[in-house]
MARNU-714989 format. One record per residue: x, y, z of N, C-alpha, C in turn. Coordinates in steps of 0.02 Angstrom, whole numbers, plus 50000, padded with zeros to 5 digits. Each point is the difference from the previous one (the first is absolute). Layout:
REM MARNU-714989
XYZXYZXYZ...
END
This chain:
REM MARNU-714989
542915695150420500404995250056500104992049974499314999149953500204992449993500425000649932500045005349945500535001449951500714997850036500185004150062500554998250034500104993150016499604996150040499884994550025500414995449942499524999449933500114995649949500785001549983500135004949983500755002249986500404996950044500015001750062500604997850054500014991249977499374997250010499884993250007500284997749919499955002349950500454998449933500745000850026500215003050016500715001950017500134993850045499734998450047499954995350054500164993649966499544998649938500004993849976500674998649953500205006449969500595001349965500644996650040499915003950072500644999150040500074992150023499304997050017500074992249999500274996349945499745002449931500154996349947500794999349996500325006750018500714999849984500354997150040499844997950072500294993650043500104994449977499254997949995499884993849956500384997749927500045005949966500454998449950500914998550022499985003650046500784999850022500164992750035499344998650036500074992150030500054995449949499614999749943499994995849948500734999049968500425005649986500655000249972500384993750054499905001050054500314995350046499774992450025499335000149985499604995350019500074990349966500094995950038500084994149966499394999549935500134996349957499434998749953499274998050036499984994650053499484999050020499655005650032500255005850027499795005050029499885005449945500334999749940499775006049963499274999049959499664995250002499434998949959499325004450050500214999650079499515001250025500095007750012500575001550002500305009350004499745001749916500014995949935499655003649942499254999850005499654996150039499295000950019499765005750026500485002050060499905005950028500165006149972500344998449960500145008149969499564998649957499754996149950499325000949960499435002450044499754997650057499725001150036499955008650014500615002150025500135007350004499815003449942500304998349947499875003349929499204999349992499734996950008499015000949985500065003150057500075000350048499645004350056500135008049984500565001749970500235007149998499535000949940500154996449951499495000849933499345003550020499784995450037499035002250022500125004050048500345002950022500175006050042500135007949956500434998349946500245005149960499165001849968499714993749979499355002449950499605002050047499794997950056499605003750050500105009450022500765000549999500235006550010499765003249935499984997749929499985004449952499205000249992499674996050036499165001149977499815001650070500325002850044499755001150056499545006850005500085003749959499605007049990499314996849966499924997349951499564996949984499274993950049500514997450030499874994350067499535005150025500225005350045499775003650039499425004249978499955002349941499735004649968499304995949982499904993049982499514996549992499534999050058500474999750063499575001050078500085002450044499775007449953500055005250048499435000250075499434995949967499554999650057500264995750071500574997049993500334995250044500695000050000500155007249985500924998449982500344999250089499865001950033500144998550073500204993650008499444996449995499924991550002500574996749952500075003249946500494996649931500675003250037500195006450029500644998350014500134997250064499554997650037500164996550054500184991649986499534999149950500224992049974500615000949959500245005149964500605000949979500544999450038499995004550056500495000550042500174994250041499484995050021500114994750021500394995049942499664999749957500324995349943500675001849982500255006849998500665001749988500614998250050499615000250041500484997350082500034993949996499704996349992499964990449990500434998849942499795002649947500555000649944500834999450019500065007150043500834999650026500054995650037499594997050062500254994350027499994994449976499754997849952499984994049941500665000449969500205006349974500624999949973500624998550045499875002850060500654999850038500064993850049499344997049994500014991450050500554996349960500154996050042500434993349983499614993149995499575002150044499524994150031499514996049947500044994849964499584998749953499204998950027499954999550067499324999650029499735006950016500205005050016499815005949997499945002749961500585001249921499565001649951499474997549964499894994250009499294996849992499445004550041500204999350043499385003750049499805007149974500585003549991500005007149968499785000049929500004994749963499705000149926499224999550023499884995550037499154999450014499775007849990500345002850082499735006750013500025003549946500525002149963500035003449951499424999649936499934992749988499354998849950499405001750006499724998050082499475004150038500015007949977500465004250030499965005350007500035003549914500174995949936500115002549956499194999649956499874993150019499154999149986499635003550030500005003950056499465004450025500225006849966500545001449989500235007149967499614998649941500174995249959499775000849926499214999550004499684998050040499204999650010499855005750014500335004950027499665006350031500105004349913500565000249981500175002349943499394997749933500024993550010499424996649958499375001950005499735001850062499215001250000499915007449973500725004350019499845005549961500065000749934500344995649962500005000149925499334997449978499794994150021499414996549975499415006250015500015003450058499385004149991500095006949952500625000849990500055006649955499924996549934500224996149987499904995349913499364998949984499564998650058499354998649973499505006149985500335006550012499815006749978500204999549919500384996349968500185001249934499464999749965499965006649960499495002249936499344998050027499395000149951499434999550007499655005650057500375007250000499715004350040499255002049973500105001549939499415002949975499244993850006500224994749986499494995350019499774999250068500355002050045499984998450085499615007050016500215005849966499615007250026499154997649962499934996949954499385000049958499674994850056500104995350018499684995250032499845002050085500655004950013499805004150075499525004550009499965004549925499415003950000499304997450018499974993549951499274997049999499954996150077500554998450022499804998250089499745003750033500395006449996499915006050035499255002349986499655000149934499625003649996499334997050005500094994149983499404993050013499964994950053500654997450017500344995750033499694992649974500075001449938499664993749964500345000849917500374996449979500334999949940500074992549961500035000149941500204995549952500555000849957500474995249979500515002049969500194993949950499935001349935500214995349944500705000449981500514995050027500605001049995500444996149917500085002249955500184997549943500714998449988500074994449981500905000149986500194991750019500585000250020500274992250016500395001250060500224993750032500304999850041500625003950010500364995649946500775002249998500075010250008499385002349963500105007149994499635005350063499584994550061500115002750055499045000150004499724994349973499305001150012499664997650071500474993950029499904999450077500335005950046500575001049964500355004950055499395008050013499835001449937499635004850009499224998750057499814995049995499384999050035500344999150069500664998250021500254998750072500005009150019500315002449960500045008350007499495004750016499454998149977499325003349999499784997250069499924992050019499844997750059500255003950051500745001550005500155002950053499805007050020499575002349940499615006750028499304999350044499864992750000499435000650028500065000050095500015003950023500105001650078499515001950022499864998750068500504997250047499964992049984500584996850026499864991950002500154997649946500024993050009499914995049943499455000749968499834999449942499344997249979499774993750005499514997250000499684993149986499945000549928500514993649970500074999249931499684993749975499535002349950499484992849967500304999749927500184994549990500484998549944499544995149959500015001649923499734995949953500374999649950500014994349964500524999449931499574997949951499925002849948499594998749947500384996249949500524997650026500624997949935500054989550049499655000050044499934992350023499554996549973499424995850025499744995349968499365002449971499784997849954499485002849951499415002450035499974995950050499265002750051500235006850045500585001550001500175007750040499905004649947499974999249934500125005049951499285004049980499534999350047499485002049999499745006450065499475005449985499685001750069499864994850051499644993749992499744997050040500644995750037500554998649973500614997850009500225003750058499945007649970500425004850065499535001050067499215001449969499804998650067499924995650051500154994349993499854994650031500734998650028500675002449956500654999850039500035007750046499815003150004499775007250050499704996650047499444996949994499594997450074500334996050017500324995249982500554994950037500425005250046500305004149976500465003850031499765003950050499585003149986499375004150059499784998150052499784993049977499504996950054499415003750038499705001149951499325005450042499744996750044499645004050052499544996350038499234996949958499805005649957499474998449943500144994549954499794993650002500314995949965499454997749930499235002750008499755000649927499825006249973499584999049949499855007149968500374999449925500065006949968500295002649959500734998250012500384997649951500805000250012500455006049998499655002549957500405007649999499825004150070499275000850010499735004050053500464996950072500094993149997500224998950050500795000650020500285000949937500795002750001500235006250021499345005549957500015006950018499905002550069499404996550020499765000750065500684999650054500434994150007500474998250038500545004049981500165002649945500585005249998499775005650028499475003949990499815005450024499945001050082499764993250029500234999550066500594999350034500344999149960500764999350022500385008149985499755002749950500255007249983499985003450069499675001750035499995006050076500754996350028500164993350013500584996550041500665000949966500004999049917500724998549981499875002149930500695001249970500065000049919499764994749970499664999549956499824994449961500304999449931500274994249968500345002049927499844994049972499795000049920499854995649967500464999249943500574993549994500525001849945499724992049963499885003449935499734995849943500445000249952500364992950003500565000849945499654995149952500325003349927499994995549954499155001449968500015007049999499335001549975499994999749939500674999449961499975000149928499684995549973499744991750037499744995149981499314999850004499805005350019499165001350002499705003049930500535003049952499725003049953499655006650002499725002749952499615006950031499224998950020499724995449984499384998550029500104997450057500394995950012500194998350082500155004950040500585004149980500125007950042499415003650015499604999449944499355004350018499494997850046499914993450006499614994650045500315002650057500604998750024500465001450050499815007250026500115005949970499745005150015499195002750027499674996149950499295001450003499714994150064500334995050016499574994350042500505001450063500555002350010500335001750075500025006650011500595003049954500195006550035499605006549981499564998349970499485006650003499504998550047499884995050015499314998950049500475003350069500584997750006500495000150087499975007249985500105003949947500085008150000499305002050027499444999049972499295001850018499924998450079500274993450019499775000150064500595003250042500534999849994500375005750049499795007150001499875002549937499605007550000499375001150040499714993449976499135001350047500135000750092500594997250015500275001850073500305003350024499795002650064500435005350038500874998149998500205006349980500914996349997500165000150088500244994250010500284998550065500445005250017500194999450061500495004950042500594999149962500625002049990500654995750004500285003849919500394994849970500254999749944500014994949957499634994950030500064993949955499625000449932500244994549968499915001849928499754992849973499855000549926499784993049968500205002949933500494994149971500385000749937499904993649954500124999749950500034994749955500615000049953500354996849995500714999049950499664995349923500025001149959499784996449951500804998749944500244995250011500524998849958500004997349936500215004249943499934995649932500704999449975500244995049989500554997149972500035001849916500475003049981500095001349930499845007649981499975001049952499815007249967499544999849940499555004249996499605001449952499745006549986500215002849943499955007549972499355001450032500125007550039499275001650021499764997550066500104992250010499834997050073499304997849972499814996550059499374995649983499455003949988499554997849921499515004949993499445000750059499984995950051499595001750053500135004650037500605003549987500365006350048499965007249938499794997349943500055005949937499705005850044499394999550038499925007650028500255001850056500365006949987500305003150073499615004750023500004997650061499605005750059500404998250054499695004950037500144999950082499694995350055499464997249961499614995950055500314994350028499924998550056500164994150031499934994349981499424997949949499874995749957500434999249962500445001549990500434999949937500834998850013500314994750010500685002750019500485002249964500365003750048500535003149969500534997049976500075001849936500494996749941500605001350022500614994250011500655001950001500424995149947500355004249959500614994549957500575001450034500364996050004500615001050034500475004849965500345004150019500365005449969500564997249960500255004349959500594997849966500585002950061500504994950006500575000850043500575002249962500225004550011500815004349970500395001750058500645001649989500455003550045499735006650030499615004449970499775005950016499684998850064499524994950002499554997750053500504998050062500534995449979500414995050049500375008450055500225003249948500515004550022499605007750032499334999749996499515005350052499834994650059500054993749981499784996450074500764999250044500455001549963500624999150051500155007250044499855004649964500095006250006499455002050057499324998249995499495000950036500154995950072500294994849986499894994550075500574998050014500584999249980500624998150027500665003149989500025006149964500575001849975500495000650067500644997449980500465000650056499954993750043499394994949991499934994750038500084993549966500345000149935500074994249956500795000149990500244995949986500595000249962500225006349956500425004550014500185006249961499934998749921500064994549969499985000649922499404999349987499344999350037499444998649988499655008350007500515003750000499725008150007500185001949935500244997649936500315000749949499384997849942499685006749982499414999449946500294994049935500545001449972500334995849969499924991350003500104998950068499934993850029499214996349996499735005350040499234997750000499774997849942500095004949948499794998149924500304992949974500494999650022500424992249995499684995150022499755000450056499734995750038499364997849958499615004549975499274998149971500164997649946500565001549956500184997749940500164993750001500354997350039500314993350008499364995950028499565002550043499544994150005499275002649955500105002049960499625001649948499255003250016500055005250048499555002250021499484997050051500154994450019499534995250051500175002250057499515003150039500015001950072500324995550043499834992649997500034993450060501094999749993500175001349933500495000249996500455004350015499705007149996500215006650018500094999450093499474997150024500054999350062500754994650033499834996049959500584993749994500705001650006500115004649940500715003650003500115006150056499555002950012500145005150057500104996150065499714993650014500134995950059500714997750019500144998149923500744996650001500505005850004499785006549976500575005050013500125003250069499344998550031499925002450078500654997850047500124993450014499614994049966499464996850049499524997049966499404999050046499824992549959499714996450032499764994349972499185000550007499835000849934499155001750003499544992949986500364995349996499814992149988499844997550068500445001350056499914996850069499905003550050500145005449988500035006650082499495003649987499635001649943499585006250021499204998149992499814995349934499354997650007499895005849930500555003649975499885003349947499754996949930500414994849997499994994649948499344998249980499494996550073499534997050001499435005549970500145007150024499575004049985499945003049924500404995449963499935001149919499674994549977500064993750038499774995249960499294996150031499935003850052499004998250031499655005350018499484998249986499585007450001499805000050077
END
């Protein structure tokens, strides 16, 4: 029905355009300019509808969960476009344009929400699986993510955070890349205490922070996001693990597990790369006292192709199902995932800077 309505509206626009062209031939010079503007408006509207018709299957495929709503919006929009094309009243056309813009914005939002949800699954399946296994097994996990923002350091931390259900976690943040006073375990503990505002104000600082986190644990997920741990050096990282995380693990494991599925997790974000990783993490074991180390994976055309077929085959512009084009996208972007996401958004088309928050998830922890 939508396809037939689009086609008939395009034909009606052609008919109106033909009549205006005939009027233009006989019109006075002062009338010709106004007619030329109307003809240009009709040409622009026709091109938009033709593009919509050409991409209709992809649009509906990306909105399978809300396809009836999208069809309803499309029907209203196309009928308004037909009325706009045939109206000779300038005020009425302006009113139609406002209504069309509102419907198109709502339609794009529905498609965009779906695209944003899908693109957040891009790559990192193995890392998500490893983190989820630790959460399910112990309800307690720490992860050291090593890499840089452009290749997905913060993006991966957001994807792992999504696994902490139910509800949004209480996020306690600290950056060791700030003032020198913050680049110590003591600076971290003071910062966490300011955020937690525990009832007990006195006593050992680490114990005060740990007790408050344990008190909150039965009520909600708690996540520590510790950025720029590369500024600590190996001795500082060891002090962090021995002075805060290991005692927190001991305190959690000494308590009876509360009902529900609430978890405690810590993300240690290390900028840059070092062969073999920090010496403090050289010992590999499955103890919750040792962070699970994740280096950002190599991103290539195969990964992108698997993602397309697993998540949105048929729900993107048809050329994105071409493996050669997928490899070209990666090569043109230098293999940097944030540029890959930007390229995919442009082909959708979808503005990842202003509409989705995707850009923020790449560059903010």
